[in-house]
ROLO-396696 format. One record per residue (C-alpha): residue in three letters; x, y, z. Coordinates in steps of 0.1 Angstrom, whole numbers, padded with zeros to 4 digits, always signed. Layout:
alaXYZ;...
END
This chain:
met+0220-0242-0064;ser+0234-0273-0042;glu+0266-0247-0027;leu+0234-0223-0016;gln+0216-0247-0002;asn+0246-0258+0019;thr+0259-0227+0031;gln+0221-0206+0034;asn+0197-0222+0055;leu+0186-0214+0088;asp+0210-0192+0109;leu+0243-0199+0096;ala+0268-0171+0109;asp+0284-0164+0075;thr+0287-0134+0071;ala+0281-0137+0030;ala+0254-0105+0013;leu+0225-0127+0001;pro+0225-0124-0042;gly+0210-0095-0053;lys+0190-0110-0072;met+0175-0132-0046;val+0165-0106-0031;phe+0154-0091-0054;thr+0126-0115-0069;leu+0119-0119-0029;ala+0109-0081-0024;val+0089-0085-0057;gly+0073-0118-0045;ala+0060-0101-0012;gly+0051-0073-0032;leu+0025-0087-0060;ser+0014-0116-0035;val+0001-0090-0007;ala-0009-0067-0033;ser-0038-0092-0041;leu-0053-0083-0009;tyr-0056-0045-0015;tyr-0067-0043-0053;ser-0102-0039-0045;gln-0097-0014-0023;pro-0101+0020-0053;met-0128-0005-0075;leu-0149-0007-0049;gly-0173+0021-0060;ile-0174+0005-0096;met-0177-0033-0083;gly-0211-0023-0066;pro-0233-0010-0095;ser-0220-0040-0115;leu-0229-0069-0097;asn-0265-0049-0084;ala-0242-0051-0046;thr-0251-0029-0019;val-0224-0001+0000;ser-0230-0030+0031;glu-0223-0060+0011;thr-0195-0048-0013;gly-0177-0030+0018;met-0176-0069+0027;val-0154-0076-0003;pro-0120-0061+0014;thr-0133-0072+0049;leu-0135-0108+0042;thr-0098-0109+0025;gln-0081-0095+0053;ile-0096-0125+0075;gly-0089-0148+0051;tyr-0056-0134+0054;ala-0054-0137+0093;leu-0068-0172+0089;gly-0041-0183+0063;ile-0015-0169+0086;leu-0024-0189+0119;phe-0034-0217+0103;leu-0009-0223+0076;ile+0025-0199+0081;pro+0034-0222+0111;leu+0040-0251+0082;gly+0069-0232+0072;asp+0089-0243+0103;arg+0081-0281+0100;phe+0082-0285+0055;asp+0105-0269+0033;arg+0095-0234+0030;arg+0104-0236-0007;ser+0080-0260-0015;ile+0050-0242+0002;ile+0061-0208-0014;leu+0059-0224-0048;leu+0024-0241-0040;lys+0011-0205-0028;ser+0018-0191-0061;phe-0004-0216-0079;leu-0029-0214-0055;leu-0033-0178-0058;thr-0030-0171-0091;val-0059-0197-0096;ala-0082-0177-0066;leu-0075-0146-0086;leu-0086-0158-0120;met-0118-0168-0100;cys-0124-0138-0084;gly-0122-0120-0125;phe-0148-0140-0135;ala-0174-0140-0105;pro-0209-0142-0115;gly-0221-0119-0086;ile-0213-0107-0053;his-0221-0137-0034;ser-0193-0159-0058;leu-0169-0126-0053;leu-0170-0120-0017;leu-0164-0167-0016;thr-0130-0161-0039;ser-0121-0126-0020;leu-0117-0150+0012;leu-0096-0173-0010;ile-0075-0150-0021;gly-0065-0138+0019;val-0060-0174+0028;ala-0033-0176-0002;ala-0018-0143-0006;thr-0005-0156+0030;leu+0026-0165+0003;ala+0041-0129+0017;gln+0047-0142+0047;asp+0062-0172+0039;ile+0090-0153+0019;val+0094-0129+0048;pro+0105-0156+0069;ala+0124-0173+0046;ser+0146-0135+0036;ala+0158-0134+0075;ala+0164-0172+0073;leu+0184-0168+0048;ala+0205-0135+0055;pro+0236-0134+0079;ala+0230-0121+0114;ala+0243-0091+0109;gln+0223-0080+0076;arg+0193-0096+0084;gly+0173-0058+0093;lys+0183-0046+0064;thr+0174-0082+0038;val+0144-0080+0060;gly+0137-0040+0053;thr+0146-0043+0017;val+0120-0075+0013;met+0099-0056+0027;thr+0098-0024+0010;gly+0088-0048-0020;leu+0056-0060+0002;leu+0048-0026+0015;val+0057-0012-0020;gly+0032-0035-0034;ile+0001-0027-0013;leu+0002+0011-0015;leu+0008+0012-0058;ser-0018-0017-0059;arg-0044+0007-0056;val-0027+0031-0079;val-0029+0004-0105;ser-0061-0011-0101;gly-0073+0020-0099;val-0062+0030-0135;val-0069-0006-0148;ala-0103-0008-0135;glu-0117+0027-0151;cys-0096+0018-0184;phe-0104-0017-0187;gly-0131-0029-0155;trp-0120-0042-0126;arg-0122-0080-0138;ala-0095-0072-0163;met-0075-0061-0124;tyr-0082-0094-0111;gln-0069-0112-0146;leu-0040-0092-0150;ala-0029-0100-0113;ala-0032-0137-0116;val-0009-0137-0150;ser+0017-0113-0126;val+0017-0138-0092;ala+0025-0167-0118;leu+0054-0156-0137;val+0069-0141-0105;gly+0060-0180-0090;phe+0083-0190-0119;ala+0109-0168-0106;leu+0104-0181-0069;trp+0108-0218-0081;arg+0140-0207-0103;val+0160-0184-0073;leu+0153-0197-0042;pro+0170-0228-0022;arg+0155-0252+0000;phe+0150-0248+0036;thr+0156-0272+0059;pro+0125-0278+0089;gly+0137-0257+0118;thr+0115-0289+0135;asp+0106-0321+0132;met+0068-0313+0150;ser+0032-0331+0142;tyr+0009-0298+0126;thr-0014-0303+0160;ala+0022-0294+0181;leu+0028-0270+0161;leu-0003-0254+0165;leu-0007-0255+0204;ser+0032-0246+0210;met+0020-0214+0195;arg-0001-0205+0231;his+0035-0212+0241;leu+0054-0191+0224;trp+0028-0160+0225;leu+0025-0163+0269;arg+0064-0166+0265;tyr+0075-0139+0250;lys+0062-0107+0259;thr+0082-0090+0234;leu+0060-0103+0203;arg+0025-0096+0224;arg+0035-0058+0226;ala+0046-0060+0194;ala+0019-0074+0183;leu-0004-0053+0200;ser+0010-0018+0187;gln+0015-0031+0152;gly-0024-0047+0154;leu-0034-0010+0161;leu-0015+0009+0141;ser-0035-0014+0113;val-0070-0008+0121;gly-0062+0033+0114;phe-0041+0020+0084;ser-0071+0000+0067;ala-0099+0025+0083;phe-0085+0051+0058;trp-0077+0028+0029;ser-0107+0009+0027;thr-0129+0042+0029;leu-0110+0064+0005;ala-0126+0055-0028;ile-0159+0062-0017;met-0155+0092+0003;leu-0137+0107-0026;asn-0165+0096-0046;glu-0193+0109-0028;thr-0173+0141-0012;tyr-0151+0151-0045;his-0164+0133-0073;leu-0135+0118-0082;gly-0132+0083-0101;ser-0113+0047-0088;gly-0080+0057-0110;val-0077+0095-0087;ala-0088+0069-0060;gly-0057+0043-0067;ala-0034+0075-0073;phe-0031+0088-0037;gly-0017+0051-0032;leu+0016+0068-0045;ala+0014+0090-0017;gly+0012+0062+0009;ala+0042+0045-0010;ala+0068+0075+0000;gly+0067+0059+0029;ala+0073+0024+0021;leu+0109+0039+0016;ala+0113+0038+0054;ala+0116+0002+0061;pro+0154-0005+0047;leu+0159+0024+0069;ala+0138+0014+0095;gly+0160-0019+0095;lys+0197-0007+0092;leu+0187+0015+0126;ala+0174-0015+0141;asp+0203-0032+0136;arg+0223-0005+0147;gln+0208+0016+0174;gly+0175-0007+0186;pro+0140-0006+0174;ala+0124+0011+0208;lys+0129+0047+0191;val+0120+0035+0161;thr+0089+0020+0172;gln+0080+0047+0193;leu+0087+0078+0168;gly+0065+0058+0140;ser+0042+0051+0163;ala+0033+0090+0168;leu+0040+0098+0137;val+0009+0078+0122;met-0012+0095+0153;val-0002+0130+0147;ser-0009+0125+0107;phe-0045+0115+0110;ala-0050+0137+0135;ala-0038+0171+0114;met-0073+0156+0088;phe-0097+0167+0121;leu-0087+0204+0103;leu-0101+0197+0066;pro-0131+0215+0075;leu-0112+0247+0077;leu-0097+0242+0046;ser-0105+0250+0007;pro-0113+0215-0012;his-0079+0219-0030;ala-0062+0225+0001;gln-0082+0193+0019;leu-0068+0170-0009;val-0033+0181-0002;leu-0036+0176+0035;ile-0048+0138+0027;val-0018+0137+0004;leu+0006+0146+0034;ser-0016+0125+0062;ala-0011+0096+0039;val+0027+0100+0034;gly+0034+0105+0071;phe+0015+0080+0081;asp+0023+0055+0058;leu+0058+0062+0066;gly+0051+0056+0106;val+0034+0025+0101;gln+0061+0008+0079;ala+0094+0019+0105;thr+0075+0006+0130;leu+0065-0026+0117;val+0096-0035+0100;ser+0112-0029+0138;his+0086-0052+0153;gln+0095-0077+0132;thr+0133-0076+0134;leu+0125-0079+0172;val+0102-0110+0168;tyr+0126-0128+0142;gly+0155-0128+0169;leu+0132-0141+0197;glu+0139-0177+0187;pro+0149-0187+0153;ala+0137-0220+0148;ala+0101-0208+0154;arg+0102-0176+0133;gly+0068-0191+0111;arg+0052-0195+0143;leu+0065-0161+0156;asn+0056-0146+0119;ala+0024-0161+0127;leu+0012-0146+0155;leu+0025-0115+0146;phe+0008-0109+0117;thr-0028-0131+0130;val-0028-0100+0150;val-0020-0070+0123;phe-0044-0087+0098;ile-0071-0088+0123;gly-0064-0054+0129;met-0071-0047+0089;ala-0101-0066+0092;val-0118-0051+0123;gly-0104-0010+0101;ser-0117-0021+0071;ala-0153-0031+0092;leu-0151-0004+0116;gly-0139+0028+0086;ser-0169+0014+0066;lys-0198+0021+0096;ala-0178+0047+0110;leu-0183+0064+0074;glu-0218+0061+0076;leu-0224+0072+0107;ala-0203+0098+0112;gly-0187+0108+0074;trp-0151+0113+0074;gln-0143+0131+0107;gly-0156+0092+0123;val-0131+0077+0100;val-0100+0103+0111;ala-0112+0101+0150;leu-0108+0059+0144;ala-0075+0061+0133;thr-0065+0087+0150;leu-0072+0069+0184;ala-0059+0041+0168;gly-0023+0056+0166;ala-0027+0070+0200;gly-0034+0035+0215;ser-0003+0019+0198;leu+0018+0048+0207;leu+0006+0038+0244;val+0015+0004+0241;arg+0047+0012+0231;val+0056+0042+0254;met+0047+0013+0284;ser+0073-0003+0271;arg+0105-0003+0287;arg+0126-0022+0270;val+0117-0028+0238;
END
């Protein structure tokens, strides 16, 4: 372990690839921690009635989780530049385990909303793991390594809906949170075994760290464009997934298990993450971000054709659209991360915090606007919102000359 500590800390110019066991553990850790944000989405249709909650109250569960995540990223992720990131990862693993258990035993909607917020804060563990992988990887393989870890993270996001839908239908939604707590505890133990200690990139105080984020934001136009573009994609992404279960139940009378199974379609898109990382290493991310945003826009827009199709064909089109827009979102995200992590290595935690604060603000806004669009204009309203968000992201990328 001491040899790892001496040779794999921040940005040494070594060329040896990271051990496969470590990369795999990081990928699983990122996936299981971020999955905690999305378990609720396919279960909303059964969570509300069991707690005597309204649709609007139940819809606040994913919204508050995303808000908690954004707050945790903004105020906690910068600590990775100041303290040993290994210690932070292990502490958050414990806190997330406790928050998930609390959610599994929540007696009412208000306690569920509070614990959902706490889950969001603790689940920022995933955003400590991703820059950790970037710091440990040799520069020539950083895109590939980050892409592999992001594959784990993104598969966790998408398969979380499959797992939670099936578990909730068979054993109830509380069992899902309890199972999630066990999984996070196990991956925390695995991370304790494989992670080396990290040398902090700065000795600034916490207040100075937070204040320096404003300087980083103003200094790097690349960061601002990446955050805005990915944040817009997140609006459409979250609007779709946070309303899908309710729409499928109301329109097609399908349960949480089927709603969760749609995550399998989205998981196919996560396969783009390592490919996008390799392409970013070789040719730069400009084409990847533009093509990814365009694919998202087109995939959402295709669902405007739903009223012209039979019910069976409608479901097929929704599945194909999910594959397309998830592919675009994930490829664009990996390319944006490759760009941002290369700006200032000693400030990766803060750069990551800024990028993902905007991303998950977009997620929270998408959940809230998606629920409102579904209520006021039906599924076509959600499709319109998501398509406009994709178009906005593409516009940001096209207007950028360099990245």
